[in-house]
C-alpha positions as CSV (number, residue, x, y, z in Angstrom):
1,M,-4.5,-20.4,51.1
2,A,-4.8,-22.0,54.5
3,Q,-8.2,-20.4,54.8
4,L,-9.3,-22.1,51.6
5,E,-8.1,-25.4,53.0
6,G,-10.6,-24.9,55.8
7,Y,-13.4,-24.2,53.4
8,Y,-12.5,-27.3,51.3
9,F,-12.4,-29.5,54.4
10,S,-15.8,-28.1,55.6
11,A,-17.3,-28.7,52.2
12,A,-15.9,-32.3,52.0
13,L,-17.0,-33.1,55.6
14,S,-20.5,-31.7,54.9
15,C,-20.8,-33.7,51.7
16,T,-19.6,-36.8,53.5
17,F,-22.1,-36.3,56.3
18,L,-24.9,-35.7,53.7
19,V,-24.1,-38.8,51.7
20,S,-23.8,-40.8,54.9
21,C,-27.2,-39.6,56.1
22,L,-28.8,-40.5,52.7
23,L,-27.2,-44.0,52.8
24,F,-28.2,-44.4,56.4
25,S,-31.8,-43.5,55.6
26,A,-32.0,-45.8,52.6
27,F,-30.5,-48.8,54.5
28,S,-32.6,-48.1,57.6
29,R,-35.8,-48.2,55.5
30,A,-34.7,-51.3,53.6
31,L,-33.3,-53.2,56.6
32,R,-35.7,-52.9,59.6
33,E,-34.4,-56.1,61.2
34,P,-30.8,-56.8,62.3
35,Y,-28.6,-57.6,59.4
36,M,-25.5,-59.8,59.2
37,D,-23.5,-59.5,62.5
38,E,-26.1,-57.1,64.0
39,I,-27.9,-60.2,65.2
40,F,-25.1,-60.6,67.7
41,H,-24.2,-57.0,68.3
42,L,-27.6,-55.4,68.6
43,P,-28.8,-57.4,71.6
44,Q,-25.5,-56.8,73.3
45,A,-25.6,-53.1,72.6
46,Q,-29.2,-53.0,73.9
47,R,-28.2,-54.7,77.1
48,Y,-25.5,-52.1,77.7
49,C,-28.1,-49.4,76.8
50,E,-30.3,-50.8,79.5
51,G,-27.5,-50.6,82.0
52,R,-26.7,-54.3,82.2
53,F,-22.9,-54.5,82.1
54,S,-22.4,-57.8,83.8
55,P,-19.8,-60.2,82.2
56,A,-22.4,-62.9,82.6
57,Q,-24.5,-61.0,80.0
58,W,-21.8,-61.1,77.4
59,D,-22.6,-63.0,74.2
60,P,-19.7,-65.5,73.6
61,M,-20.2,-65.1,69.8
62,I,-18.9,-61.5,70.0
63,T,-15.1,-61.3,69.7
64,T,-14.6,-57.5,69.9
65,L,-14.1,-55.3,72.9
66,P,-17.1,-53.5,74.3
67,G,-15.8,-50.0,73.5
68,L,-18.4,-49.1,70.9
69,Y,-21.2,-50.3,73.1
70,L,-19.9,-48.1,76.0
71,V,-19.5,-45.1,73.7
72,S,-23.0,-45.7,72.3
73,V,-24.4,-45.6,75.8
74,G,-22.4,-42.4,76.4
75,V,-24.0,-40.8,73.4
76,V,-27.6,-42.0,73.4
77,K,-28.3,-41.9,77.2
78,P,-27.6,-38.1,77.5
79,A,-29.7,-37.6,74.4
80,S,-32.6,-39.5,76.0
81,W,-32.3,-37.3,79.1
82,I,-32.1,-34.0,77.1
83,F,-34.9,-34.8,74.6
84,G,-37.0,-37.0,76.9
85,W,-36.9,-40.0,74.6
86,S,-38.1,-43.4,75.9
87,E,-35.8,-46.3,76.5
88,H,-37.4,-48.0,73.5
89,V,-36.4,-45.2,71.1
90,V,-32.9,-44.7,72.6
91,C,-31.9,-48.4,72.4
92,S,-33.5,-49.0,69.0
93,I,-31.7,-50.4,66.0
94,G,-32.0,-47.1,64.2
95,M,-30.4,-45.0,67.0
96,L,-27.6,-47.5,67.5
97,R,-26.9,-47.5,63.8
98,F,-26.9,-43.7,63.9
99,V,-24.0,-43.8,66.4
100,N,-22.0,-45.6,63.8
101,L,-22.8,-42.8,61.3
102,L,-21.4,-40.3,63.8
103,F,-18.3,-42.4,64.1
104,S,-17.9,-42.5,60.3
105,V,-17.9,-38.6,60.2
106,G,-15.4,-38.6,63.1
107,N,-13.2,-41.0,61.2
108,F,-13.2,-38.6,58.2
109,Y,-12.0,-35.8,60.5
110,L,-9.3,-38.1,62.0
111,L,-8.1,-39.0,58.5
112,Y,-7.9,-35.3,57.6
113,L,-5.8,-34.6,60.8
114,L,-3.6,-37.6,59.9
115,F,-3.1,-36.4,56.4
116,R,-2.1,-32.9,57.6
117,K,0.4,-34.4,60.0
118,V,2.0,-36.7,57.4
119,Q,1.9,-34.4,54.5
120,P,4.6,-31.7,54.7
121,R,3.8,-28.1,53.8
122,N,5.9,-25.8,51.6
123,K,6.5,-22.1,52.1
124,N,3.1,-21.2,50.7
125,G,1.3,-23.3,53.3
126,L,0.3,-25.9,50.8
127,G,0.9,-29.6,51.1
128,H,3.0,-31.0,48.4
129,F,3.9,-34.5,47.2
130,D,7.5,-35.5,46.5
131,F,7.6,-37.6,43.4
132,D,11.4,-38.3,43.2
133,V,12.1,-40.9,40.6
134,I,15.0,-43.2,41.4
């Protein structure tokens, strides 16, 4: 039964990734320019992508920590070296949005691990819910 759980998870993760890619494609075609708070985050992410990490370059309208920008650079820069992409492609709005898509799939996996940790297993290896009524 534990083997089936792996198959179910793989199928669910694949479906999640497929749907996310389809939504990403549709939104990227419809929204070519920065949307909502991207008008603040995109220029900041592009500065980090270009290697400009100076605190003087920080946009005061942004109230979040720079973690996603740093991880984005850690993902897209090696891809640019491996595939020979130009700086323009690597730091584009589409590529930076794609990093968020990868994070959404990673979050799905983290939720799965969290569920397995929280949900107890019975003797058959299956998770069960305890519906005791008071």
